[in-house]
N, C-alpha and C positions, 0 to 999 in steps of 0.2 A: 285724846286728840285724833288718834288714827281713824276713829269711826265717824268723823264729822263729814257730812255731805256739804260741800261748798263749791258750787259751780261758778262763782264769780271772782275767783282768785287764780292766778297762775303760779303762786308761790308753793313751795313744798312744805305745807303746814303739818303734814303727817310725819315729817322727819326732824324738823327743827322748829323751835318756838322762840319768838322775841319776848324778852322780859322788860327791856328798857330801851328807849331811844334817846340819844343826845344829838340835838341839832345845833350846828354852828353856821349861821347864815349872815351874809351881808346883802342888804337890799340896795339895788340900783334902780332908782326911779327913771333914770335916763334910758337904760337898756331894757327896763321892765322885766327884770329877772331877780331871783334869789340865787346866790352862789355860795358855795362852801362845802360842807360835808355832813354826813350823818354817821354816828357810831351806834351800832346795834349790839346790845347784849343778848346773846342767844344761848339756848340749851338744847342739846340733842335729845330726841325722843326715842331714837332707835340706835342700834349699833351700826358701826361702819358707815358713817355719813361722809360723803366725798364732795358735797357741793351744797351751797345755799342758793335757792331760787327765790328771787324777790319780785314783787310787782313793781313795774315802772311804767310811766306814760309820758312821752314827749320830754324825757330828761336827757341832758347832755352829760353822760357819765365819762369821767376822765381817768379814774384810778380806783382800785379796790385793794384793801389791805386786811390781812388776817393776823391778829395778834401783833400788829406793827410791821409785818412784812408784806411787801407788794405781791399780789397773786393775780392769776389770769381771770378775766371776766369776759362775758359775751352778752350782747343784747339780741334776743330772738326777734323773729319777724313780728310785726305788729298784728295783734289779734283784734282788730277793729276797736270797739269800745273798751276792751279789757287791757289794752296797752301791750307792752313788750315784756317778756320774761327776762329779767337780769340774772344770769347764772354766774355765780362766783365759785371758782374751783378751790377746794381745800385739800391740804394733806389729810389723809383718811383719819377720821376721829372714831376710834374703835368702840368706845363705851357710851351707851345711852346715859343721860344725866350729866354729860360733860358741858361745862359752861365755857364760852369763848366770846371774843369781841371781833366785830367786822366793821371796818370803816370804808365808806364809799364817798369819794369826792365827785361833785357834780354841780350842775346848775340847772335851773328851770329854763324853759325856752318860750318863745312867743306863742306856742300852741298850747301852753299850760291851761288845762280846764279847771284847775283848783284855785287859781288866783285871778282876780280882776284888778288890773291897774287902771285907775281913773285919772284922766287929765284934770287939771285944776278947774276947767269949765264944767266938769261933771260933779263937782262937790258943791256944798252949800256956800262955802266961803269964796270959791272961785280963785284962790290964791296959791294953793298948794296941791301937789298930787296926793294920791291916796291908794292904798291897796287893802284888799280883804280876801280871805280864803273861804271856800265852801267845799268841804271834803266829802260830805255825805252825798250819795252812798259809796261810790268807789273812785273818788277823785284824790284821795290821799296819795295814791301812787304817782300823781302828777306833781306832788309837793316834795316827796322824798321816796327813794327806794324803800319798800317796807313790805311786810306781810299784810296786805290790805284786805283783811277779813275781820268782821266783828267777832269772830271766834277767838281771835288773838287779843288778849287784854294786857296792856303794858303801862308802865309809868314812863314819863318823859321829862327831859330838861332841855333848855335851849339858851343860847346866847345869840342875840340878834343885833347886828350893827346897822344903824340907820341914822339919817339926818333928821327924822321926824319921830315923834312919840310912837312906841310900839306897845301893843297889848296882845296877850295870848290867853288860851284856854288853860291857864295854870296860874299859880301864885307868883306874883312879882317878887323877886328876891334881891334885886339890886340894879343899879345903873352907874356907869362910869364914863367919863369923857375919854375919847380915844384920839382926839385931834381932827383937824380938817372939818370941824363942825359936826362930827359924828359922835354918837354915843352908843355904848354896848349895853343892851338891856338883858337881864338874866331872869329866867323863869324855871319853876319846878312844878310838875304835876305828880303828887305823891300817891294819889289813888289810881288804881289801874283803870284804863279806858281803852276802847277800841281805836284804831287809827283814824276813823272818820271824825273823831272828836278833837283831833289836833287842829288848832285854828290860830290864825294870826291876822292882825290888822295894824296898819300904820298910817299916820297922817297928822294933820293939825288937830290933835285931840286934847280935850281938857276933861277933867273928872270932877264930879261933885258928890259928896257923901249924901245918901238919901236914907240911910238906916245904919244900924249897928254893924252890919256885915256887908253893906251894899254901897257901891259907887256907880253912878251913871256916867258913861263916857260918850262924848260926841264932839262934833265941831262946835266952836264957841258960839256960833250963830244960833244954835238951837238948845244950848245948855239950860236956859231958864225954863223953856217949855217942857223939855225932857224931864228935868228934875221935878217939876210940878206934876206931870202926867204919871210918873212912876213912884210917887211918894208912898204908895201903899204896899210896896214890894215886900217889906218885912212881914206884913200881915199874911200875905200869901205863903211865905216860907214857914212861918210858925204854925199855920193851919196844916200845911203838909206834914210837919213834924208830929203834930197831934194825931194825924191819921196813920202815920207810918213809923218811921224811925228817925233818930236825930240826923240833922243835915250834915252830910259827910265832908263837904268840900271846902270848908273854911270861909271862903268868900262867895257871895253871889252878886257879881257885878253885871251891869247891862251896858252894851255898846249899841247906840243908835247909829245905824249905818247910813251912808248916802242912799239916794232913792233907787238905785239900780239893783239893790239887794233883792234876790228873787223869791225869798220866802217871808212868811210872817215873822218867823223867829227861827233861830237855830240854837239848840240847847248846849252849846259848847260849855263844858264844865268851868266853873268859876267866872265865866264871862259869856252870858247869853247874848247872841246877836239878835237885834230886833229891827224891823222895818220902820222907817219914819212915817209910814201910813198909819201907825198907831197914835201919832201926835194929833189927835182930833180936837184938842183944846177943851174937851169936856169929860175926859177919862172914860168915854164910851167904848173904847177899843182895847183897854189895858188888860182884859181877861186873857189875852194871848200870853201875858206874862205868867199867869197861873198855869197855863199849859207847859211853858218852858221850865218853870220851877218843878212841876210834876215829873218832868224828865230827869231831874236830879236823882230820883229813885228808879223810875221806869225807863230804861234805855241806857242811862249813864252808869248807874250802880248795878242794876240787873239788865243784862244786854242780850238782845237777840243773837242766837248762834250764827245765823246767816240771814241774808235779805229775804229768803224764802219764808222766814218767820217774823217779818217786819211788824206784823200786827201786834206782836208781844211788846214791842216798844210803844207803838202809837195807840193801839186800842186801850191798853192799860193807862197810858198818859192822859188820853181824853177822859177816861173814867175817873181818874184821880183829880184832874182839872175840874171836872164838874162836881166832884165831892167838895173840893176847896171852895168853889164859887157858891155851891149850895149852902155850905156852912156860913159863908160871909153874907150872902144876899137872900138866902131862904130857898126852900125846896121848889117853890114855884118857878124860880129863875133857873134852877138846874133842869127842870122838866122843859122849860121854854128853850134853853140852849140845846137840849136833846132833839127837840122838834126841828130846829134850824139844821142840826147835824144830819137828821134823817133826810131832809131835802137835799143836802149836799151829796149824801150817799146815793140817792136816787139819780141825781144828775150824772154822777160818775158811772153808775151802772148803765145808764142810757148811752153815755159816750162810748164806753167799751163794747156794749152789747151784753144782754143778759146771760148769754152762754159763753162769754169770753173767759179764758182762764185767768185774766187779770182781775176778775171779780171774786176770785177765791181768797180766803184769808191765808191759808197755807198753800202756796202755789209753787209751781215748778219754774225756776229761772234758768234752766239749762240754755246757754247761748243767748240769753236775754239780758239787755242792759236794765238794771233795776230802775233807772230813771224812767224808762218807758212805761213802767207799771205804777209810777207814782200817782196817787190820787187820794180821794177821801175814803176809799174802801178800807184799807187797814185801820184807819182812824175810827170811822163810824160803824162799820160792820163789826170791828173788834169791840168797840164800846158796847154795841147792842148785845153781843154775846155775853159780855160780863154783866151787863144790866139784867139780862134775862136770867143768868145763873143766880144773881143776887135775889131776884124775886122768887125763883123756884125753891131755893134752899131755905127761905124764911126771912129774907130782908137784911138790912144793914147790921142788926145785932149779931147775926151769924156770919155775914160776909166780911164785915170790916176787920174783925180779928184775923181772919184768913189773909186779907191783904197785907197786913203787917207781917204775918208769919212767912208769906211768900217772899217779901223783900229780905227778911232776915235769912231765909234759907238760901236764896240765890245771890245775895250781895257779893259783888266783885267777881261774879261768875257769868257764864253765858247759859242761855236756856233755849230749848227748842219746844215746839208745840206738844210733842209727846211727853216731854219732861214736865211741862206746865200742867198737862192733864193728869199725869200720874200723881204729882204733888197735890193737886186739887182733891183728888179722890182720897189719897192717904190722909190728908189733913182733916177733911170732913168726916172720914170714918173714925179716926182716932179721937177727934174732939167731940163729935156729936152722935156717932154711932150709925147703925145700919139704916135708921129711919131717913137720915139726910142723904145717905148714899143712894137709897131707893129713889129719892127725889131727883138726884143727879141723873139717874138711869132713865128718867123720862125725857131727857134732852137728847136730840139726835145730833151728837157731836160731829159725826161724819158729814152730815148735810151742812151744818154750820161752818165747819172748818174747810171742807173741800168741795162743797157745792158752789155752783155759780149763781150770779144774780143777787137779788135782794135777800135779806135774812128770811128764814122760814117762819118766823113768828112776828106778828104785829106787836110792837112794844106798848101800844096804847098809853102814850104819854099823857099826862094831865094837860089839858088845853086851856086852863083858866086864863093865862095871859095871852093865849093865841086867838081865843074866840072872837074878840073885837076885831082883830086883823082879818080873820076869815070872813066875818060879816061885811066889813067894808069892801074887801076885794070882791065879794059876791055882788054887792050893790053896783060896783063899777062894771062888772062882767055882764050884768043883766040890764045895763043902761045903754046898750048899743044904739037903740033906735030913739033914745030920748034926746031931743034937740036943745031944750032949755037948761037941763041939768040942775034945776033949782034945789034938788034934794041934797046936793053936796055943798059943803062950806069948809072954810079953813079950820073950823072947830073939830072937824072929823078926827084930826090927828094931833091936836094941840097937846093932849096928855100922853101921847105915845112915846115910849122910850125909843132909842135908836134901834134896839133889837126888834121892837114891835113894827117899826117902819120897814125893817128888813123882811120880816115875815109877811107883812101886807104885800110888799112888792114881789116876794117869792111866789106867793099864791097867784099873783097875776101872770107870772111867767109860766105857770101851769095851765092857764086858760088859753083860749084862742087869742091871737094877737088883737089888741084893741084898735078900734078905728082912730084915725089921727085926731079927730075933733075931741075925743075923750082924753087923749094924751095931752093935748094943748090945755084943756080945761083943768086937768089934774095938776099940771105944773103951775098954772095960774093961781090955783087955790092953795096948794101945798108947798110951793117953792122948792121943789125937789132938785132941780138942776144945780142951784148954788150950794147945796149941802156939802160940808167938808168931810163928814164921816165917810171913810173910803168904802165901807161895806154897803152903806145906803146908796152912795153914788154909783157903785158898781151895779147894784140891783136895779136902780132906776134906768141906767143906761142899757141894761139887758132888756127891760120891758120895751124901751124905745126901739132898740135894734131889731127885736123880734117882729116889729111891725114896719120896719124900714122907714122910721120917722127921721127924715133927713136933717131937720134942724138940730138933732142931737149929735150928728157926725163930728162937727168940730170939737164938741166937748169930749167925745170918745177919744179923738186923736190927742187932745190935750192930756187926758187922764192916762192913756197908755204910754205917753212919752215923758211924763213927769215922774213916774215911778215904774219899777220893773218887777213888781211882785207877781209871780206866776198865777196865783189865785185869781187875780184881776185881769192881767194882760192877755193870758191865753184865751179864756172864754170870750173876751171882748174882741180880740182879733178874729176869732173864729166866726162870731156873729156878724161883725162888720164885713168880713169876706163873703158871707152868704147873703147879706142884705142887698136890696136893690141899689144899684150904682155904688156898691161898697167894695167890691173885690179889688179893683185897681187901687183905690184909696188905701185899703189895708196893706197891699204890697208896697206901695210907694212910701207909706208912713214907716213901715218896718225898715225898708232899705235905707231910708234917710237917717234913721236913728239906730241902725244896727249896732254901732259901737257902744251905745249906751247900755245895752242889755248884757247881763251876765252870760257867759258862754253856754251854760246849761239851759237858760231860758231861751236864748237865741236859737239853739238847735231845735228845740221843741216848737217854737213859734213858726219856724220855717216849714216844719212838717204840717202844722195846723193850717197854713194858708197857701199850700201848694208850691212853695219855693224849693222843697226838698222832699224826696220820696222817703 
């Protein structure tokens, strides 16, 4: 533990390590806080430990106790995004390897970045309040004092008292009435996890079984559509098990959140959080679940040592996600998904700049909020490195056994980039000999891992499913002077999947902005504006905003205010802000709906549209 480089924690992880957390909370929807205490089971890593330093952020700490006796504590000055160091003084613990308990009594505050409390009007049912947490990357410290670093893996238990149903990223172990309309819900997470995977939600929730180890939870108003949309969840889990190792976590439940949830999904163990934008009514968006299920191994079981190695969570997860969808839908679909990912990667590199350190896989986060570097880069550049290695060493027959060995070797541990690379070489050498090691040596790992910009190798994905999309986009791009446009008809896209519509529109976002008469004709023929698939809707609105097509502005406003998924709202706000007559509309729209967005999303949107430096 002493040798870990971890620039994003204030805690003394080189001296003490948390092995278990017990949380005892009472939810107050009126005050919008959690209050109670946390008990940390700790072990000393060195001799003569005199204090425990924990991460905290906007917490109201009232008391600290060591082995049942009250001790002194102090909160350091706030270090911007990293919060305040909570220092608890101890009687000197002389021996390394000594275990002890520390209790901290506290409550969250109205500045908490880890929890969003929703008014009834912000929910589907409009009758009850709601709360949900989002702790990745460094917001667990706003939920509880803790060692908020992925390098610390721990088990946890919780008792949460609430007037409404509670669910957590753990196994539900009981519920009892405690009076005044309140119930106490108990939970246990028996597999070690990093702090960012501690999660809670509470509201008017109902559950429905959708498989032998899966329940979908959501508000009653969407339970039928959610249960139908996610009916294939077990198929994804069992395919992951065939590729890797047995599923470790007991349950794989899904929680469909209210619209302001800022991500597509969050891989909280036992209870994946997903955006309601996946409820397209045709299962065209559910492959996000394959991504979150892949996290059960990559990220949750094998965890990045620090956020500087985040690509080991996400690059691996995208790689396994596409292996799962390839097994289910065929290799052509895997290749097609990779083409869409390449486009997303390109957009992120353009946004940051090709020479930005944010475009490195293994980057330096000294003094940097990991949220500021959040993008497609660790996902897609990481995927492309693994995809390239698989091709170089000889394909899936050689690479897939290594994937399983990697999980078995690092299960319940943390891993950094150098350890990943060392194990790759060791495994390939021992299993296949010098010939495969020589192939690995042809890869410029330094350029891949620490070079900026796009990957150094063109992946040359199979374009079988993309060619028709490219051809149609080219036809529109070269029809700028054509006034009658008789070459186009509704039949052009009648056999396109949702993903093919996305690639067609993506291709147009790479071209010069289209004249308005083409935009009008395209919508007249293809009926793109009314489409409900969120990814298609997003790409269509991008095409329109790039050419300042003002009839789309009301639709953009509608889309960015009915859901808060950052993948959609941030680019659309940026494009609306840059579009003709759009800057003030972007600002006014955001300011009117500011309370709707998750705090993480709100901070970033404000930077995007010039409301905050």
